[in-house]
C-alpha positions in Angstrom: 77.6 152.7 -11.8 76.1 152.2 -15.2 72.6 151.9 -16.5 71.6 149.4 -19.1 70.4 151.1 -22.3 67.5 149.9 -24.4 63.8 150.5 -24.8 62.0 152.9 -22.5 60.2 150.1 -20.8 63.4 148.2 -20.4 65.1 151.1 -18.8 62.3 151.5 -16.3 62.3 147.8 -15.5 66.0 147.2 -15.2 67.4 150.5 -13.9 64.8 152.0 -11.5 66.7 150.4 -8.6 70.0 151.9 -9.8 68.7 155.5 -9.8 67.0 154.9 -6.4 70.3 153.6 -5.0 72.1 156.7 -6.2 69.5 159.0 -4.6 69.7 157.0 -1.4 73.5 157.2 -1.3 73.7 160.9 -2.3 70.6 162.4 -0.8 70.1 165.2 -1.8 71.0 165.0 -5.4 69.7 166.8 -8.6 68.5 165.3 -11.9 71.5 166.8 -13.6 74.0 165.1 -11.3 72.2 161.8 -11.7 72.4 162.1 -15.5 76.1 162.9 -15.3 76.9 160.0 -13.0 75.0 157.6 -15.2 76.1 159.1 -18.6 72.5 159.5 -19.7 70.4 162.3 -21.0 68.4 164.3 -18.4 65.2 163.5 -20.2 65.8 159.7 -19.8 66.7 160.2 -16.1 63.6 162.5 -15.6 61.3 159.8 -16.8 62.3 157.4 -14.1 62.6 160.2 -11.5 59.1 161.4 -12.2 57.9 157.8 -11.8 59.6 157.6 -8.4 58.2 160.9 -7.3 54.7 159.9 -8.3 55.1 156.7 -6.3 56.2 158.7 -3.3 59.5 156.8 -3.0 61.5 160.0 -3.4 60.6 163.7 -2.8 61.8 167.1 -3.9 64.1 168.2 -1.1 64.7 171.9 -1.9 66.2 174.1 -4.6 70.0 174.6 -5.0 72.0 177.6 -6.2 72.5 178.4 -9.9 75.9 177.8 -11.4 78.3 180.6 -12.2 76.9 180.4 -15.8 73.4 181.1 -14.6 70.5 179.0 -15.7 67.7 177.2 -13.8 68.4 176.4 -10.2 68.6 172.6 -9.6 65.8 170.9 -7.7 67.2 168.4 -5.3 65.8 164.9 -4.7 65.6 163.1 -1.4 64.9 159.5 -0.4 61.8 158.5 1.5 62.5 155.2 3.3 59.1 155.0 4.9 57.4 154.9 1.5 57.6 151.1 1.2 58.2 148.2 3.5 58.8 144.5 3.4 58.1 141.7 5.9 61.2 139.6 6.7 60.9 136.3 8.6 63.9 134.4 9.9 62.8 130.8 10.9 65.1 129.1 13.4 65.0 125.7 15.1 64.2 127.3 18.5 63.1 130.9 17.7 61.6 132.9 14.8 62.1 136.6 14.2 59.7 138.6 12.1 60.5 142.2 11.2 58.9 145.0 9.2 61.7 146.7 7.4 61.8 150.0 5.4 63.7 150.8 2.3 66.7 152.0 4.3 67.0 148.7 6.1 65.6 150.0 9.3 63.4 147.7 11.5 60.2 149.6 12.2 58.4 146.7 14.0 59.8 143.4 15.3 58.4 140.3 17.0 60.2 137.3 18.3 58.4 134.0 19.0 59.4 130.5 19.9 59.4 127.9 17.1 56.9 125.7 18.9 56.1 123.0 16.4 57.8 120.8 13.9 57.0 119.8 10.3 54.5 121.8 8.3 52.7 122.8 11.5 55.7 125.0 12.4 55.4 127.1 9.2 51.6 127.3 9.5 52.0 128.6 13.1 54.6 131.1 12.1 52.5 132.4 9.2 49.5 132.9 11.4 51.6 134.8 14.0 53.2 136.9 11.2 49.8 137.8 9.7 48.6 139.0 13.1 51.9 140.9 13.5 51.3 142.7 10.2 47.7 143.6 11.1 48.9 145.2 14.3 51.4 147.5 12.5 48.6 149.4 10.9 50.8 149.9 7.8 48.6 150.2 4.6 48.7 147.0 2.6 49.8 148.7 -0.6 53.0 149.9 1.1 54.1 146.4 1.9 55.9 145.0 -1.2 56.0 141.3 -0.1 57.4 138.8 2.3 60.8 137.2 2.5 61.2 133.9 4.5 64.6 132.4 5.5 64.5 128.8 6.6 67.2 126.4 7.7 67.6 123.7 5.0 67.9 123.3 1.3 65.7 125.7 -0.6 64.7 126.1 -4.3 64.3 129.9 -4.4 62.3 129.7 -7.6 59.6 127.3 -6.2 59.9 128.0 -2.5 60.3 124.2 -1.9 62.2 123.5 1.3 63.8 120.1 1.7 66.2 118.4 4.2 65.6 120.6 7.2 66.5 118.5 10.3 66.1 121.5 12.7 62.4 121.7 11.7 61.9 117.9 11.1 60.9 118.7 7.5 61.8 116.3 4.7 60.0 118.4 1.9 57.5 121.3 2.1 56.3 123.8 -0.4 56.4 126.9 1.9 55.4 129.4 -0.8 52.1 127.6 -1.5 51.5 126.9 2.2 51.6 130.6 3.3 50.1 132.1 0.1 47.1 134.2 1.0 48.1 134.5 4.6 51.1 136.8 4.2 51.8 139.8 1.9 52.8 138.7 -1.5 54.8 138.1 -3.5 56.6 135.6 -1.3 60.3 134.8 -1.6 61.8 131.8 0.2 65.5 131.0 0.6 68.0 129.4 3.0 68.3 131.4 6.2 72.0 132.0 5.9 71.6 133.3 2.3 69.1 135.8 3.7 71.5 136.7 6.6 74.4 137.4 4.3 72.2 139.7 2.2 71.4 141.6 5.4 75.0 142.0 6.3 76.1 143.1 2.8 73.1 145.5 2.5 73.6 147.3 5.9 75.9 145.3 8.2 79.5 144.3 8.6 80.0 143.4 4.9 78.4 146.6 3.6 81.5 147.7 1.7 82.6 144.2 0.6 82.4 142.9 -2.9 83.0 139.3 -2.0 81.8 138.1 1.4 81.0 134.9 3.3 78.8 134.8 6.3 78.9 131.8 8.6 76.2 131.3 11.2 76.7 129.1 14.2 73.6 128.0 16.0 71.5 124.9 16.0 73.4 124.0 12.8 76.2 125.7 10.9 75.8 127.2 7.4 77.4 129.7 5.1 76.0 132.4 2.8 78.3 133.4 -0.1 78.3 136.7 -2.0 80.5 137.0 -5.1 80.8 140.3 -6.9 77.8 141.6 -4.9 75.7 138.7 -6.1 74.4 135.8 -3.9 76.0 132.5 -5.0 73.6 129.6 -4.6 75.3 126.8 -6.7 73.7 124.5 -9.2 70.6 123.6 -7.1 70.8 126.2 -4.4 72.7 124.1 -2.0 76.0 126.1 -1.8 77.1 127.0 1.7 76.1 123.8 3.5 79.4 123.7 5.4 77.8 121.8 8.3 78.7 118.8 6.1 82.4 119.7 6.0 84.5 116.7 7.1 86.4 117.7 10.2 88.0 114.3 11.2 91.4 113.0 10.2 89.9 109.6 9.4 86.2 109.9 9.0 84.7 106.6 10.1 81.0 107.3 10.9 78.3 105.9 8.6 77.1 107.7 5.6 75.5 111.0 6.5 71.9 111.5 5.4 70.5 114.9 4.6 68.0 114.7 7.5 71.0 114.4 9.9 73.3 117.2 11.0 76.8 117.0 9.4 80.2 116.4 10.9 81.0 120.1 11.5 77.5 120.6 13.0 78.2 117.6 15.4 81.3 119.1 16.9 80.9 122.9 16.6 77.2 123.9 16.7 75.3 124.9 19.8 74.2 121.2 20.2 77.8 120.0 19.6 79.1 122.3 22.3 76.5 121.0 24.8 77.1 117.3 23.8 80.9 117.6 24.3 80.4 119.3 27.7 78.1 116.5 28.8 80.4 113.8 27.6 83.4 115.2 29.5 81.5 116.3 32.6 82.5 113.2 34.7 86.2 113.9 34.0 86.0 117.3 35.6 84.3 117.0 39.0 85.2 120.6 40.0 83.5 122.1 36.9 80.7 124.6 37.7 78.7 123.0 35.0 77.8 120.3 37.5 75.5 122.9 39.0 73.2 122.9 36.0 70.5 120.3 35.5 70.4 121.1 31.8 73.6 122.4 30.2 73.3 125.0 27.4 75.9 126.5 25.1 75.4 129.9 26.8 76.3 128.3 30.2 79.4 126.7 28.6 80.6 130.1 27.4 79.8 131.8 30.7 81.8 129.1 32.5 84.7 129.5 30.1 84.7 133.3 30.8 85.1 132.5 34.5 88.0 130.2 33.8 86.3 126.8 34.1 88.8 124.2 32.8 86.1 121.9 31.3 84.4 124.8 29.5 87.7 126.1 28.2 88.6 122.7 26.8 85.2 122.6 24.9 85.7 126.1 23.6 89.3 125.3 22.4 88.0 122.2 20.6 85.1 124.1 18.9 87.4 127.0 18.0 89.8 124.5 16.3 87.1 122.9 14.2 85.6 126.3 13.2 89.0 127.7 12.3 89.7 124.8 10.1 86.3 125.3 8.3 87.0 129.1 7.9 90.5 128.3 6.5 89.0 126.1 3.9 86.5 128.8 2.9 89.1 131.5 2.8 91.6 129.6 0.6 88.8 128.5 -1.7 87.0 131.8 -2.2 89.5 134.5 -1.1 86.7 136.8 0.2 87.1 140.4 1.5 85.6 139.4 4.8 84.2 136.4 6.7 81.3 137.4 8.9 80.4 135.2 11.9 76.8 135.3 13.2 74.2 133.0 14.9 73.5 132.3 18.5 76.9 130.9 19.3 78.5 134.0 18.0 77.2 135.7 21.1 80.4 134.4 22.8 82.1 137.2 20.9 85.8 137.7 21.8 86.0 134.4 23.6 85.5 132.5 20.4 86.5 135.0 17.8 90.0 135.7 19.2 90.8 132.0 19.2 89.5 131.5 15.7 91.5 134.4 14.4 94.7 133.1 15.9 94.3 129.6 14.5 93.3 130.8 11.1 96.3 133.2 10.9 98.5 130.1 11.4 96.7 127.9 9.0 96.0 130.3 6.0 98.5 132.0 3.7 95.7 134.4 2.6 94.9 137.4 4.8 91.2 137.9 5.4 89.2 139.9 7.9 87.1 137.8 10.3 84.4 139.9 12.0 81.2 139.4 13.9 77.9 140.2 12.3 76.8 143.7 13.3 73.1 143.0 12.8 73.2 140.3 15.4 70.0 138.2 15.5 68.3 140.6 13.0 70.5 139.7 10.0 68.2 137.0 8.7 65.0 139.0 8.9 66.6 142.1 7.5 68.1 140.1 4.6 64.8 138.4 4.0 63.1 141.9 3.7 66.0 143.0 1.5 65.4 140.1 -0.8 61.9 141.4 -1.4 63.3 144.8 -2.3 65.9 143.3 -4.6 63.3 141.2 -6.4 61.0 144.2 -6.6 63.8 146.3 -8.1 63.9 148.8 -5.2 67.4 147.7 -4.1 70.7 146.8 -5.6 73.6 145.4 -3.6 76.1 146.6 -6.2 
């Protein structure tokens, strides 16, 4: 790990998170060891350490033993994760999760609500619920560094402009301006899967990965991409929209508009699973899915677990499409790990084992394929992590 050298103000601005990360990872640690690890003078390190102590982000955690040469006994430094918090909000097509997260990535408060509305009304409703949630935590306002919001759709992270979000029926909406004054600022908005992959790289399945891809399978399908511990967004922030992967041998459907779900979404998302089961239901009169008046993807997976032939056919089809998509991602990016999350990932081994087997036959590149360890919390934790990154309290690398 290396600090950038320059003016005193530049060191404070650019390298505060690096020192904080070392203290977090090596708690307890002395100033001398910090200086040694960073190849800097103790006086330079002490300037930043004293600032962190004054802010209450770290604490003095005891006194060590003198070296064999004698001299002053080292004062150890410890990390104080409860010194600062961030609000992370993960907006989904059917549910929204809001979490207050500390500097260690621990969720200290959480609330889950239904995404009741569509259009701008959905965001206004979520913002009002989140504001009440924050008030009820009784955390001092000065300890909350800001709000991160993950939304399903195309997002300009610089402006907070959301566009092309079919799950919320939003064509274009300036989320940052809409919620300003209602939620703790500054406010950072990004695609929900980008937020989720940050969560998994920060403190989840991909924690030790340098290059990682997270694929979420729910109302739609998307990917978050981390290259060299940095989030990759592409030219306009649209990287990872793999729901638009072409999955047919001979694509013949009309041109796909951005307010429509893509080809992979249509055959492998939660909605795609339900639609396929409904279409095939008449061909399988003995299927237990006939007992349901409104089939859900969860019911399809449960039926497959019990050996239902229709459900197993659906799962096999979905697994094939998803495996093809993962193969394309792996041979293009050669990541350390592909993490699978989202509601459909709740099927766990039933889906994952099939995908792994198919990918192993398709791909010449070996790559770990694992489930997201943060589960439904990945998006909200990553959204809070984004606040910490932008505020220079956290580095992924």
